[in-house]
N, CA and C atoms of all chains as a GROMACS GRO file, in nm:
protein
  603
    1GLY      N    1  -0.970  -1.816   2.401
    1GLY     CA    2  -1.091  -1.763   2.335
    1GLY      C    3  -1.136  -1.635   2.401
    2ASP      N    4  -1.190  -1.650   2.521
    2ASP     CA    5  -1.241  -1.533   2.595
    2ASP      C    6  -1.131  -1.435   2.631
    3ALA      N    7  -1.016  -1.491   2.673
    3ALA     CA    8  -0.904  -1.406   2.714
    3ALA      C    9  -0.858  -1.320   2.597
    4GLU      N   10  -0.852  -1.383   2.479
    4GLU     CA   11  -0.811  -1.310   2.358
    4GLU      C   12  -0.912  -1.201   2.324
    5PHE      N   13  -1.042  -1.236   2.338
    5PHE     CA   14  -1.148  -1.140   2.309
    5PHE      C   15  -1.137  -1.020   2.402
    6ASN      N   16  -1.118  -1.047   2.530
    6ASN     CA   17  -1.108  -0.938   2.628
    6ASN      C   18  -0.986  -0.851   2.603
    7ARG      N   19  -0.876  -0.916   2.561
    7ARG     CA   20  -0.754  -0.842   2.529
    7ARG      C   21  -0.780  -0.744   2.414
    8ILE      N   22  -0.842  -0.795   2.311
    8ILE     CA   23  -0.870  -0.712   2.193
    8ILE      C   24  -0.964  -0.597   2.231
    9MET      N   25  -1.068  -0.630   2.306
    9MET     CA   26  -1.166  -0.527   2.343
    9MET      C   27  -1.102  -0.418   2.427
   10SER      N   28  -1.010  -0.455   2.516
   10SER     CA   29  -0.947  -0.354   2.601
   10SER      C   30  -0.856  -0.264   2.519
   11VAL      N   31  -0.807  -0.314   2.404
   11VAL     CA   32  -0.723  -0.231   2.317
   11VAL      C   33  -0.808  -0.136   2.234
   12VAL      N   34  -0.916  -0.188   2.172
   12VAL     CA   35  -0.994  -0.104   2.080
   12VAL      C   36  -1.099  -0.021   2.153
   13ASP      N   37  -1.138  -0.062   2.273
   13ASP     CA   38  -1.239   0.013   2.348
   13ASP      C   39  -1.191   0.032   2.491
   14PRO      N   40  -1.086   0.112   2.510
   14PRO     CA   41  -1.026   0.124   2.644
   14PRO      C   42  -1.119   0.187   2.746
   15ASN      N   43  -1.216   0.266   2.696
   15ASN     CA   44  -1.309   0.331   2.789
   15ASN      C   45  -1.430   0.244   2.823
   16HIS      N   46  -1.431   0.124   2.766
   16HIS     CA   47  -1.546   0.034   2.786
   16HIS      C   48  -1.677   0.103   2.752
   17SER      N   49  -1.675   0.180   2.644
   17SER     CA   50  -1.797   0.253   2.606
   17SER      C   51  -1.891   0.164   2.527
   18GLY      N   52  -1.838   0.050   2.478
   18GLY     CA   53  -1.920  -0.037   2.395
   18GLY      C   54  -1.911   0.002   2.248
   19LEU      N   55  -1.835   0.110   2.219
   19LEU     CA   56  -1.822   0.155   2.081
   19LEU      C   57  -1.675   0.148   2.038
   20VAL      N   58  -1.654   0.108   1.914
   20VAL     CA   59  -1.518   0.105   1.860
   20VAL      C   60  -1.511   0.207   1.748
   21THR      N   61  -1.424   0.308   1.762
   21THR     CA   62  -1.415   0.408   1.655
   21THR      C   63  -1.336   0.350   1.538
   22PHE      N   64  -1.358   0.408   1.419
   22PHE     CA   65  -1.286   0.363   1.300
   22PHE      C   66  -1.136   0.378   1.319
   23GLN      N   67  -1.096   0.488   1.381
   23GLN     CA   68  -0.952   0.512   1.403
   23GLN      C   69  -0.894   0.404   1.492
   24ALA      N   70  -0.966   0.368   1.600
   24ALA     CA   71  -0.918   0.263   1.690
   24ALA      C   72  -0.909   0.131   1.615
   25PHE      N   73  -1.006   0.109   1.527
   25PHE     CA   74  -1.007  -0.014   1.447
   25PHE      C   75  -0.887  -0.018   1.354
   26ILE      N   76  -0.860   0.095   1.285
   26ILE     CA   77  -0.746   0.102   1.193
   26ILE      C   78  -0.616   0.079   1.269
   27ASP      N   79  -0.602   0.148   1.384
   27ASP     CA   80  -0.479   0.133   1.464
   27ASP      C   81  -0.459  -0.011   1.505
   28PHE      N   82  -0.569  -0.073   1.546
   28PHE     CA   83  -0.563  -0.212   1.589
   28PHE      C   84  -0.520  -0.302   1.474
   29MET      N   85  -0.586  -0.285   1.356
   29MET     CA   86  -0.554  -0.369   1.240
   29MET      C   87  -0.409  -0.349   1.198
   30SER      N   88  -0.360  -0.224   1.207
   30SER     CA   89  -0.221  -0.198   1.167
   30SER      C   90  -0.125  -0.274   1.256
   31ARG      N   91  -0.157  -0.278   1.386
   31ARG     CA   92  -0.065  -0.346   1.478
   31ARG      C   93  -0.075  -0.497   1.466
   32GLU      N   94  -0.195  -0.546   1.450
   32GLU     CA   95  -0.217  -0.690   1.460
   32GLU      C   96  -0.188  -0.769   1.333
   33THR      N   97  -0.208  -0.706   1.217
   33THR     CA   98  -0.190  -0.783   1.094
   33THR      C   99  -0.041  -0.795   1.062
   34THR      N  100  -0.004  -0.902   0.998
   34THR     CA  101   0.136  -0.923   0.963
   34THR      C  102   0.171  -0.858   0.830
   35ASP      N  103   0.070  -0.802   0.761
   35ASP     CA  104   0.096  -0.734   0.634
   35ASP      C  105   0.196  -0.622   0.652
   36THR      N  106   0.300  -0.618   0.574
   36THR     CA  107   0.394  -0.507   0.582
   36THR      C  108   0.351  -0.395   0.489
   37ASP      N  109   0.254  -0.422   0.403
   37ASP     CA  110   0.209  -0.322   0.306
   37ASP      C  111   0.094  -0.246   0.368
   38THR      N  112   0.112  -0.119   0.400
   38THR     CA  113   0.008  -0.044   0.471
   38THR      C  114  -0.117  -0.022   0.386
   39ALA      N  115  -0.103  -0.018   0.253
   39ALA     CA  116  -0.222  -0.004   0.170
   39ALA      C  117  -0.312  -0.127   0.191
   40ASP      N  118  -0.250  -0.244   0.203
   40ASP     CA  119  -0.328  -0.367   0.227
   40ASP      C  120  -0.405  -0.360   0.358
   41GLN      N  121  -0.345  -0.293   0.459
   41GLN     CA  122  -0.413  -0.283   0.587
   41GLN      C  123  -0.539  -0.198   0.575
   42VAL      N  124  -0.528  -0.089   0.498
   42VAL     CA  125  -0.646  -0.003   0.479
   42VAL      C  126  -0.752  -0.078   0.399
   43ILE      N  127  -0.708  -0.152   0.299
   43ILE     CA  128  -0.803  -0.231   0.219
   43ILE      C  129  -0.875  -0.333   0.307
   44ALA      N  130  -0.798  -0.400   0.395
   44ALA     CA  131  -0.859  -0.500   0.484
   44ALA      C  132  -0.962  -0.434   0.575
   45SER      N  133  -0.932  -0.313   0.622
   45SER     CA  134  -1.026  -0.242   0.709
   45SER      C  135  -1.154  -0.207   0.635
   46PHE      N  136  -1.140  -0.156   0.512
   46PHE     CA  137  -1.260  -0.124   0.434
   46PHE      C  138  -1.341  -0.250   0.404
   47LYS      N  139  -1.271  -0.360   0.382
   47LYS     CA  140  -1.342  -0.484   0.349
   47LYS      C  141  -1.434  -0.525   0.464
   48VAL      N  142  -1.386  -0.504   0.587
   48VAL     CA  143  -1.470  -0.535   0.702
   48VAL      C  144  -1.593  -0.443   0.702
   49LEU      N  145  -1.572  -0.312   0.681
   49LEU     CA  146  -1.684  -0.219   0.678
   49LEU      C  147  -1.782  -0.253   0.567
   50ALA      N  148  -1.729  -0.309   0.457
   50ALA     CA  149  -1.813  -0.341   0.342
   50ALA      C  150  -1.878  -0.478   0.354
   51GLY      N  151  -1.863  -0.540   0.471
   51GLY     CA  152  -1.923  -0.672   0.490
   51GLY      C  153  -1.862  -0.777   0.400
   52ASP      N  154  -1.730  -0.766   0.379
   52ASP     CA  155  -1.655  -0.864   0.300
   52ASP      C  156  -1.675  -0.853   0.149
   53LYS      N  157  -1.744  -0.752   0.100
   53LYS     CA  158  -1.762  -0.734  -0.044
   53LYS      C  159  -1.637  -0.669  -0.104
   54ASN      N  160  -1.625  -0.676  -0.237
   54ASN     CA  161  -1.512  -0.613  -0.305
   54ASN      C  162  -1.535  -0.466  -0.331
   55PHE      N  163  -1.654  -0.414  -0.296
   55PHE     CA  164  -1.685  -0.274  -0.313
   55PHE      C  165  -1.760  -0.227  -0.190
   56ILE      N  166  -1.769  -0.094  -0.176
   56ILE     CA  167  -1.845  -0.039  -0.063
   56ILE      C  168  -1.944   0.061  -0.119
   57THR      N  169  -2.051   0.089  -0.046
   57THR     CA  170  -2.148   0.186  -0.094
   57THR      C  171  -2.140   0.314  -0.013
   58ALA      N  172  -2.189   0.425  -0.072
   58ALA     CA  173  -2.188   0.554  -0.002
   58ALA      C  174  -2.267   0.541   0.129
   59GLU      N  175  -2.375   0.463   0.122
   59GLU     CA  176  -2.460   0.444   0.241
   59GLU      C  177  -2.380   0.380   0.354
   60GLU      N  178  -2.299   0.278   0.320
   60GLU     CA  179  -2.220   0.209   0.422
   60GLU      C  180  -2.114   0.302   0.480
   61LEU      N  181  -2.052   0.383   0.393
   61LEU     CA  182  -1.950   0.477   0.439
   61LEU      C  183  -2.011   0.577   0.537
   62ARG      N  184  -2.129   0.629   0.501
   62ARG     CA  185  -2.194   0.729   0.589
   62ARG      C  186  -2.237   0.666   0.721
   63ARG      N  187  -2.268   0.538   0.715
   63ARG     CA  188  -2.314   0.470   0.836
   63ARG      C  189  -2.197   0.439   0.928
   64GLU      N  190  -2.080   0.404   0.871
   64GLU     CA  191  -1.970   0.355   0.950
   64GLU      C  192  -1.866   0.459   0.987
   65LEU      N  193  -1.856   0.568   0.909
   65LEU     CA  194  -1.750   0.667   0.932
   65LEU      C  195  -1.807   0.800   0.979
   66PRO      N  196  -1.723   0.881   1.049
   66PRO     CA  197  -1.766   1.018   1.080
   66PRO      C  198  -1.799   1.090   0.950
   67PRO      N  199  -1.895   1.185   0.952
   67PRO     CA  200  -1.945   1.248   0.828
   67PRO      C  201  -1.835   1.303   0.738
   68ASP      N  202  -1.735   1.374   0.797
   68ASP     CA  203  -1.634   1.434   0.709
   68ASP      C  204  -1.547   1.328   0.643
   69GLN      N  205  -1.517   1.218   0.715
   69GLN     CA  206  -1.439   1.110   0.656
   69GLN      C  207  -1.519   1.039   0.547
   70ALA      N  208  -1.648   1.018   0.574
   70ALA     CA  209  -1.734   0.949   0.477
   70ALA      C  210  -1.742   1.029   0.348
   71GLU      N  211  -1.764   1.161   0.359
   71GLU     CA  212  -1.777   1.245   0.240
   71GLU      C  213  -1.645   1.251   0.164
   72TYR      N  214  -1.533   1.253   0.238
   72TYR     CA  215  -1.400   1.254   0.176
   72TYR      C  216  -1.383   1.130   0.088
   73CYS      N  217  -1.419   1.014   0.146
   73CYS     CA  218  -1.406   0.888   0.072
   73CYS      C  219  -1.500   0.885  -0.048
   74ILE      N  220  -1.626   0.923  -0.026
   74ILE     CA  221  -1.726   0.917  -0.134
   74ILE      C  222  -1.686   1.007  -0.250
   75ALA      N  223  -1.631   1.126  -0.218
   75ALA     CA  224  -1.592   1.219  -0.325
   75ALA      C  225  -1.477   1.164  -0.408
   76ARG      N  226  -1.391   1.080  -0.349
   76ARG     CA  227  -1.271   1.037  -0.418
   76ARG      C  228  -1.273   0.895  -0.471
   77MET      N  229  -1.359   0.811  -0.419
   77MET     CA  230  -1.358   0.672  -0.465
   77MET      C  231  -1.416   0.663  -0.605
   78ALA      N  232  -1.346   0.589  -0.689
   78ALA     CA  233  -1.395   0.567  -0.825
   78ALA      C  234  -1.508   0.464  -0.822
   79PRO      N  235  -1.599   0.467  -0.921
   79PRO     CA  236  -1.703   0.364  -0.927
   79PRO      C  237  -1.638   0.226  -0.943
   80TYR      N  238  -1.691   0.129  -0.873
   80TYR     CA  239  -1.639  -0.007  -0.882
   80TYR      C  240  -1.698  -0.074  -1.004
   81GLN      N  241  -1.609  -0.139  -1.084
   81GLN     CA  242  -1.658  -0.193  -1.210
   81GLN      C  243  -1.636  -0.343  -1.225
   82GLY      N  244  -1.625  -0.414  -1.116
   82GLY     CA  245  -1.606  -0.559  -1.124
   82GLY      C  246  -1.732  -0.629  -1.170
   83PRO      N  247  -1.723  -0.760  -1.193
   83PRO     CA  248  -1.840  -0.838  -1.240
   83PRO      C  249  -1.955  -0.838  -1.141
   84ASP      N  250  -1.923  -0.817  -1.013
   84ASP     CA  251  -2.028  -0.821  -0.911
   84ASP      C  252  -2.077  -0.680  -0.873
   85ALA      N  253  -2.047  -0.582  -0.959
   85ALA     CA  254  -2.082  -0.443  -0.926
   85ALA      C  255  -2.232  -0.422  -0.924
   86VAL      N  256  -2.274  -0.327  -0.839
   86VAL     CA  257  -2.414  -0.283  -0.835
   86VAL      C  258  -2.412  -0.131  -0.853
   87PRO      N  259  -2.524  -0.066  -0.890
   87PRO     CA  260  -2.524   0.080  -0.901
   87PRO      C  261  -2.482   0.142  -0.768
   88GLY      N  262  -2.392   0.239  -0.775
   88GLY     CA  263  -2.346   0.304  -0.652
   88GLY      C  264  -2.230   0.233  -0.585
   89ALA      N  265  -2.180   0.124  -0.646
   89ALA     CA  266  -2.067   0.053  -0.586
   89ALA      C  267  -1.941   0.138  -0.599
   90LEU      N  268  -1.862   0.148  -0.492
   90LEU     CA  269  -1.739   0.229  -0.493
   90LEU      C  270  -1.617   0.140  -0.474
   91ASP      N  271  -1.509   0.177  -0.546
   91ASP     CA  272  -1.387   0.096  -0.545
   91ASP      C  273  -1.294   0.140  -0.432
   92TYR      N  274  -1.301   0.075  -0.316
   92TYR     CA  275  -1.219   0.117  -0.203
   92TYR      C  276  -1.073   0.070  -0.219
   93LYS      N  277  -1.050  -0.032  -0.299
   93LYS     CA  278  -0.913  -0.084  -0.317
   93LYS      C  279  -0.826   0.018  -0.389
   94SER      N  280  -0.876   0.072  -0.500
   94SER     CA  281  -0.796   0.170  -0.575
   94SER      C  282  -0.775   0.295  -0.491
   95PHE      N  283  -0.877   0.334  -0.417
   95PHE     CA  284  -0.868   0.451  -0.330
   95PHE      C  285  -0.758   0.430  -0.226
   96SER      N  286  -0.753   0.311  -0.167
   96SER     CA  287  -0.654   0.281  -0.063
   96SER      C  288  -0.512   0.282  -0.117
   97THR      N  289  -0.492   0.223  -0.234
   97THR     CA  290  -0.356   0.222  -0.289
   97THR      C  291  -0.314   0.362  -0.328
   98ALA      N  292  -0.409   0.443  -0.377
   98ALA     CA  293  -0.376   0.580  -0.416
   98ALA      C  294  -0.333   0.661  -0.294
   99LEU      N  295  -0.387   0.630  -0.176
   99LEU     CA  296  -0.349   0.700  -0.053
   99LEU      C  297  -0.199   0.687  -0.028
  100TYR      N  298  -0.142   0.573  -0.067
  100TYR     CA  299  -0.001   0.549  -0.043
  100TYR      C  300   0.081   0.570  -0.170
  101GLY      N  301   0.016   0.622  -0.274
  101GLY     CA  302   0.087   0.654  -0.397
  101GLY      C  303   0.145   0.534  -0.467
  102GLU      N  304   0.085   0.417  -0.446
  102GLU     CA  305   0.135   0.297  -0.514
  102GLU      C  306   0.017   0.214  -0.558
  103SER      N  307  -0.001   0.198  -0.688
  103SER     CA  308  -0.116   0.121  -0.736
  103SER      C  309  -0.072   0.011  -0.829
  104ASP      N  310  -0.127  -0.106  -0.810
  104ASP     CA  311  -0.102  -0.218  -0.903
  104ASP      C  312  -0.204  -0.209  -1.014
  105LEU      N  313  -0.155  -0.202  -1.138
  105LEU     CA  314  -0.246  -0.182  -1.251
  105LEU      C  315  -0.232  -0.293  -1.356
  106MET      N  316   1.829   1.149  -2.300
  106MET     CA  317   1.685   1.134  -2.276
  106MET      C  318   1.631   1.034  -2.378
  107SER      N  319   1.578   0.928  -2.330
  107SER     CA  320   1.532   0.826  -2.421
  107SER      C  321   1.384   0.801  -2.395
  108ASN      N  322   1.301   0.857  -2.482
  108ASN     CA  323   1.157   0.836  -2.467
  108ASN      C  324   1.110   0.726  -2.560
  109TYR      N  325   1.010   0.653  -2.517
  109TYR     CA  326   0.954   0.550  -2.603
  109TYR      C  327   0.806   0.536  -2.574
  110SER      N  328   0.734   0.474  -2.668
  110SER     CA  329   0.591   0.455  -2.650
  110SER      C  330   0.558   0.307  -2.646
  111VAL      N  331   0.455   0.274  -2.571
  111VAL     CA  332   0.404   0.138  -2.572
  111VAL      C  333   0.254   0.141  -2.594
  112SER      N  334   0.205   0.037  -2.656
  112SER     CA  335   0.062   0.021  -2.672
  112SER      C  336   0.029  -0.120  -2.625
  113LEU      N  337  -0.021  -0.128  -2.503
  113LEU     CA  338  -0.051  -0.259  -2.446
  113LEU      C  339  -0.193  -0.299  -2.485
  114VAL      N  340  -0.209  -0.423  -2.526
  114VAL     CA  341  -0.342  -0.470  -2.566
  114VAL      C  342  -0.419  -0.519  -2.445
  115GLY      N  343  -0.541  -0.471  -2.430
  115GLY     CA  344  -0.621  -0.505  -2.313
  115GLY      C  345  -0.674  -0.646  -2.319
  116PRO      N  346  -0.745  -0.690  -2.219
  116PRO     CA  347  -0.786  -0.609  -2.104
  116PRO      C  348  -0.678  -0.602  -1.996
  117ALA      N  349  -0.702  -0.520  -1.895
  117ALA     CA  350  -0.616  -0.515  -1.777
  117ALA      C  351  -0.623  -0.652  -1.711
  118PRO      N  352  -0.530  -0.690  -1.621
  118PRO     CA  353  -0.425  -0.607  -1.562
  118PRO      C  354  -0.305  -0.592  -1.656
  119TRP      N  355  -0.237  -0.478  -1.642
  119TRP     CA  356  -0.125  -0.447  -1.729
  119TRP      C  357   0.007  -0.499  -1.673
  120GLY      N  358   0.008  -0.536  -1.546
  120GLY     CA  359   0.127  -0.598  -1.489
  120GLY      C  360   0.235  -0.500  -1.445
  121PHE      N  361   0.196  -0.384  -1.394
  121PHE     CA  362   0.298  -0.295  -1.339
  121PHE      C  363   0.243  -0.222  -1.218
  122ARG      N  364   0.334  -0.173  -1.133
  122ARG     CA  365   0.293  -0.092  -1.018
  122ARG      C  366   0.335   0.052  -1.044
  123LEU      N  367   0.239   0.142  -1.029
  123LEU     CA  368   0.263   0.284  -1.053
  123LEU      C  369   0.287   0.354  -0.920
  124GLN      N  370   0.393   0.433  -0.916
  124GLN     CA  371   0.424   0.505  -0.793
  124GLN      C  372   0.436   0.654  -0.820
  125GLY      N  373   0.404   0.736  -0.720
  125GLY     CA  374   0.427   0.879  -0.734
  125GLY      C  375   0.306   0.956  -0.781
  126GLY      N  376   0.329   1.080  -0.815
  126GLY     CA  377   0.222   1.170  -0.855
  126GLY      C  378   0.247   1.307  -0.794
  127LYS      N  379   0.173   1.407  -0.844
  127LYS     CA  380   0.194   1.544  -0.798
  127LYS      C  381   0.174   1.553  -0.647
  128ASP      N  382   0.077   1.479  -0.594
  128ASP     CA  383   0.048   1.487  -0.451
  128ASP      C  384   0.156   1.421  -0.366
  129PHE      N  385   0.249   1.350  -0.428
  129PHE     CA  386   0.358   1.289  -0.354
  129PHE      C  387   0.491   1.355  -0.388
  130ASN      N  388   0.484   1.462  -0.467
  130ASN     CA  389   0.605   1.532  -0.512
  130ASN      C  390   0.705   1.438  -0.576
  131MET      N  391   0.653   1.338  -0.646
  131MET     CA  392   0.739   1.242  -0.715
  131MET      C  393   0.686   1.221  -0.854
  132PRO      N  394   0.775   1.202  -0.954
  132PRO     CA  395   0.724   1.174  -1.088
  132PRO      C  396   0.653   1.039  -1.089
  133LEU      N  397   0.560   1.023  -1.181
  133LEU     CA  398   0.490   0.894  -1.194
  133LEU      C  399   0.588   0.794  -1.254
  134THR      N  400   0.624   0.694  -1.174
  134THR     CA  401   0.722   0.597  -1.222
  134THR      C  402   0.670   0.455  -1.208
  135ILE      N  403   0.733   0.367  -1.285
  135ILE     CA  404   0.703   0.225  -1.278
  135ILE      C  405   0.788   0.171  -1.162
  136SER      N  406   0.725   0.132  -1.052
  136SER     CA  407   0.804   0.089  -0.937
  136SER      C  408   0.823  -0.063  -0.933
  137SER      N  409   0.736  -0.136  -1.001
  137SER     CA  410   0.764  -0.280  -1.014
  137SER      C  411   0.687  -0.337  -1.132
  138LEU      N  412   0.733  -0.453  -1.179
  138LEU     CA  413   0.672  -0.517  -1.295
  138LEU      C  414   0.639  -0.660  -1.263
  139LYS      N  415   0.528  -0.708  -1.314
  139LYS     CA  416   0.493  -0.849  -1.296
  139LYS      C  417   0.565  -0.928  -1.406
  140ASP      N  418   0.635  -1.034  -1.365
  140ASP     CA  419   0.707  -1.118  -1.461
  140ASP      C  420   0.611  -1.170  -1.567
  141GLY      N  421   0.648  -1.148  -1.693
  141GLY     CA  422   0.564  -1.201  -1.800
  141GLY      C  423   0.436  -1.121  -1.821
  142GLY      N  424   0.419  -1.012  -1.745
  142GLY     CA  425   0.299  -0.930  -1.761
  142GLY      C  426   0.308  -0.847  -1.889
  143LYS      N  427   0.199  -0.780  -1.926
  143LYS     CA  428   0.195  -0.707  -2.053
  143LYS      C  429   0.300  -0.596  -2.059
  144ALA      N  430   0.317  -0.524  -1.949
  144ALA     CA  431   0.415  -0.414  -1.948
  144ALA      C  432   0.556  -0.470  -1.963
  145SER      N  433   0.584  -0.577  -1.890
  145SER     CA  434   0.717  -0.638  -1.895
  145SER      C  435   0.745  -0.690  -2.036
  146GLN      N  436   0.645  -0.750  -2.099
  146GLN     CA  437   0.661  -0.802  -2.236
  146GLN      C  438   0.685  -0.690  -2.336
  147ALA      N  439   0.634  -0.571  -2.305
  147ALA     CA  440   0.651  -0.457  -2.396
  147ALA      C  441   0.782  -0.385  -2.368
  148ASN      N  442   0.866  -0.447  -2.281
  148ASN     CA  443   0.998  -0.394  -2.253
  148ASN      C  444   0.998  -0.268  -2.166
  149VAL      N  445   0.890  -0.248  -2.090
  149VAL     CA  446   0.888  -0.141  -1.990
  149VAL      C  447   0.983  -0.185  -1.879
  150ARG      N  448   1.054  -0.090  -1.819
  150ARG     CA  449   1.149  -0.129  -1.714
  150ARG      C  450   1.123  -0.052  -1.586
  151ILE      N  451   1.164  -0.109  -1.475
  151ILE     CA  452   1.148  -0.044  -1.345
  151ILE      C  453   1.227   0.086  -1.344
  152GLY      N  454   1.166   0.191  -1.295
  152GLY     CA  455   1.232   0.322  -1.289
  152GLY      C  456   1.192   0.412  -1.405
  153ASP      N  457   1.131   0.356  -1.508
  153ASP     CA  458   1.087   0.438  -1.622
  153ASP      C  459   0.980   0.536  -1.576
  154VAL      N  460   0.985   0.658  -1.628
  154VAL     CA  461   0.890   0.763  -1.589
  154VAL      C  462   0.778   0.771  -1.692
  155VAL      N  463   0.654   0.775  -1.644
  155VAL     CA  464   0.539   0.785  -1.733
  155VAL      C  465   0.521   0.931  -1.776
  156LEU      N  466   0.529   0.958  -1.906
  156LEU     CA  467   0.517   1.095  -1.957
  156LEU      C  468   0.376   1.127  -2.002
  157SER      N  469   0.311   1.028  -2.064
  157SER     CA  470   0.172   1.051  -2.105
  157SER      C  471   0.093   0.922  -2.101
  158ILE      N  472  -0.037   0.941  -2.077
  158ILE     CA  473  -0.129   0.827  -2.072
  158ILE      C  474  -0.241   0.854  -2.171
  159ASP      N  475  -0.255   0.764  -2.268
  159ASP     CA  476  -0.361   0.779  -2.368
  159ASP      C  477  -0.352   0.914  -2.439
  160GLY      N  478  -0.230   0.960  -2.462
  160GLY     CA  479  -0.209   1.086  -2.534
  160GLY      C  480  -0.215   1.210  -2.448
  161ILE      N  481  -0.250   1.195  -2.321
  161ILE     CA  482  -0.260   1.311  -2.231
  161ILE      C  483  -0.135   1.317  -2.144
  162SER      N  484  -0.074   1.434  -2.136
  162SER     CA  485   0.048   1.450  -2.058
  162SER      C  486   0.022   1.416  -1.911
  163ALA      N  487   0.115   1.337  -1.855
  163ALA     CA  488   0.098   1.296  -1.716
  163ALA      C  489   0.157   1.399  -1.620
  164HIS      N  490   0.217   1.503  -1.677
  164HIS     CA  491   0.281   1.606  -1.594
  164HIS      C  492   0.176   1.675  -1.508
  165GLY      N  493   0.199   1.679  -1.376
  165GLY     CA  494   0.104   1.747  -1.288
  165GLY      C  495  -0.015   1.662  -1.246
  166MET      N  496  -0.019   1.537  -1.289
  166MET     CA  497  -0.131   1.451  -1.247
  166MET      C  498  -0.109   1.403  -1.104
  167THR      N  499  -0.214   1.400  -1.025
  167THR     CA  500  -0.203   1.335  -0.894
  167THR      C  501  -0.205   1.184  -0.917
  168HIS      N  502  -0.169   1.110  -0.813
  168HIS     CA  503  -0.166   0.965  -0.827
  168HIS      C  504  -0.304   0.911  -0.864
  169LEU      N  505  -0.406   0.964  -0.798
  169LEU     CA  506  -0.542   0.918  -0.824
  169LEU      C  507  -0.584   0.947  -0.969
  170GLU      N  508  -0.547   1.068  -1.019
  170GLU     CA  509  -0.582   1.104  -1.157
  170GLU      C  510  -0.518   1.007  -1.256
  171ALA      N  511  -0.388   0.978  -1.235
  171ALA     CA  512  -0.316   0.887  -1.326
  171ALA      C  513  -0.377   0.747  -1.317
  172GLN      N  514  -0.406   0.704  -1.194
  172GLN     CA  515  -0.466   0.572  -1.174
  172GLN      C  516  -0.599   0.561  -1.248
  173ASN      N  517  -0.686   0.665  -1.232
  173ASN     CA  518  -0.816   0.662  -1.298
  173ASN      C  519  -0.803   0.667  -1.449
  174LYS      N  520  -0.704   0.744  -1.498
  174LYS     CA  521  -0.683   0.754  -1.643
  174LYS      C  522  -0.647   0.617  -1.700
  175ILE      N  523  -0.556   0.549  -1.629
  175ILE     CA  524  -0.513   0.416  -1.676
  175ILE      C  525  -0.628   0.318  -1.667
  176LYS      N  526  -0.705   0.328  -1.558
  176LYS     CA  527  -0.819   0.235  -1.544
  176LYS      C  528  -0.925   0.261  -1.650
  177GLY      N  529  -0.928   0.386  -1.700
  177GLY     CA  530  -1.027   0.420  -1.803
  177GLY      C  531  -0.994   0.360  -1.939
  178CYS      N  532  -0.868   0.314  -1.955
  178CYS     CA  533  -0.828   0.254  -2.083
  178CYS      C  534  -0.862   0.107  -2.081
  179THR      N  535  -0.963   0.067  -2.153
  179THR     CA  536  -1.005  -0.072  -2.148
  179THR      C  537  -0.953  -0.153  -2.266
  180GLY      N  538  -0.971  -0.105  -2.387
  180GLY     CA  539  -0.928  -0.181  -2.504
  180GLY      C  540  -0.778  -0.191  -2.515
  181SER      N  541  -0.711  -0.078  -2.502
  181SER     CA  542  -0.565  -0.079  -2.505
  181SER      C  543  -0.514   0.038  -2.423
  182LEU      N  544  -0.392   0.024  -2.375
  182LEU     CA  545  -0.330   0.128  -2.294
  182LEU      C  546  -0.210   0.182  -2.370
  183ASN      N  547  -0.217   0.311  -2.407
  183ASN     CA  548  -0.106   0.374  -2.477
  183ASN      C  549  -0.035   0.468  -2.381
  184MET      N  550   0.096   0.450  -2.369
  184MET     CA  551   0.173   0.538  -2.281
  184MET      C  552   0.304   0.576  -2.349
  185THR      N  553   0.353   0.697  -2.318
  185THR     CA  554   0.492   0.726  -2.354
  185THR      C  555   0.568   0.733  -2.222
  186LEU      N  556   0.688   0.679  -2.224
  186LEU     CA  557   0.768   0.674  -2.102
  186LEU      C  558   0.909   0.722  -2.132
  187GLN      N  559   0.977   0.763  -2.025
  187GLN     CA  560   1.117   0.801  -2.037
  187GLN      C  561   1.198   0.692  -1.971
  188ARG      N  562   1.291   0.638  -2.047
  188ARG     CA  563   1.372   0.529  -1.996
  188ARG      C  564   1.456   0.577  -1.879
  189ALA      N  565   1.459   0.499  -1.771
  189ALA     CA  566   1.547   0.528  -1.657
  189ALA      C  567   1.686   0.492  -1.702
  190SER      N  568   1.768   0.594  -1.732
  190SER     CA  569   1.898   0.562  -1.789
  190SER      C  570   2.002   0.555  -1.680
  191ALA      N  571   2.097   0.468  -1.699
  191ALA     CA  572   2.210   0.462  -1.607
  191ALA      C  573   2.299   0.581  -1.638
  192THR      N  574   2.369   0.638  -1.538
  192THR     CA  575   2.457   0.753  -1.566
  192THR      C  576   2.574   0.701  -1.649
  193PRO      N  577   2.610   0.773  -1.755
  193PRO     CA  578   2.718   0.725  -1.842
  193PRO      C  579   2.852   0.731  -1.769
  194LYS      N  580   2.937   0.634  -1.800
  194LYS     CA  581   3.069   0.633  -1.735
  194LYS      C  582   3.150   0.748  -1.793
  195PRO      N  583   3.228   0.817  -1.709
  195PRO     CA  584   3.312   0.925  -1.763
  195PRO      C  585   3.422   0.866  -1.852
  196GLU      N  586   3.461   0.943  -1.950
  196GLU     CA  587   3.569   0.898  -2.040
  196GLU      C  588   3.697   0.885  -1.959
  197PRO      N  589   3.772   0.778  -1.983
  197PRO     CA  590   3.898   0.765  -1.909
  197PRO      C  591   3.992   0.880  -1.948
  198VAL      N  592   4.061   0.936  -1.850
  198VAL     CA  593   4.153   1.048  -1.879
  198VAL      C  594   4.295   0.994  -1.873
  199ALA      N  595   4.369   1.018  -1.977
  199ALA     CA  596   4.507   0.969  -1.979
  199ALA      C  597   4.589   1.046  -1.876
  200VAL      N  598   4.666   0.972  -1.800
  200VAL     CA  599   4.752   1.038  -1.700
  200VAL      C  600   4.882   1.077  -1.767
  201GLN      N  601   4.917   1.204  -1.759
  201GLN     CA  602   5.037   1.253  -1.829
  201GLN      C  603   5.157   1.248  -1.737
   0.00000   0.00000   0.00000
């Protein structure tokens, strides 16, 4: 339990700053997950930032990502149109698959 | 060159994976099909190139543009595709 937690923390926060950057998080998720599909890894990462929702909001992106990355995502993400959509919901899944040029439609 | 059109009846999912786009320097192609999915039932095949989506030429579309165009088709999805053809066998040459 604790040993695993300390191992993970030393990987994502090597400087013991108490902060985990998005890049460190992505790198960690890429190494640790067994998914061979890299688009799925990006989707899983966004899902964490979105608090497990199927969509993310511009507010959450601006809060969690560096400004230029947040604006890049916000400009390109299509509006999310699932049954649980709210105004301003963004579709991070389609955005992630488009990054790798492979989308399931 | 064998082009054909399909009109898939909605709603999505259409049962295919789209690969490529201008930003990947690859033509928009069908990279996989879901067994029994709408695309597969319409006789779309892996390797077929998407030429137009909803009457709009797919030439020069980025992956995101093509994806959004397809997602914008709710009632039905109309596409023209180019069949991925096998290279024809050369005619046998009689040995003299």
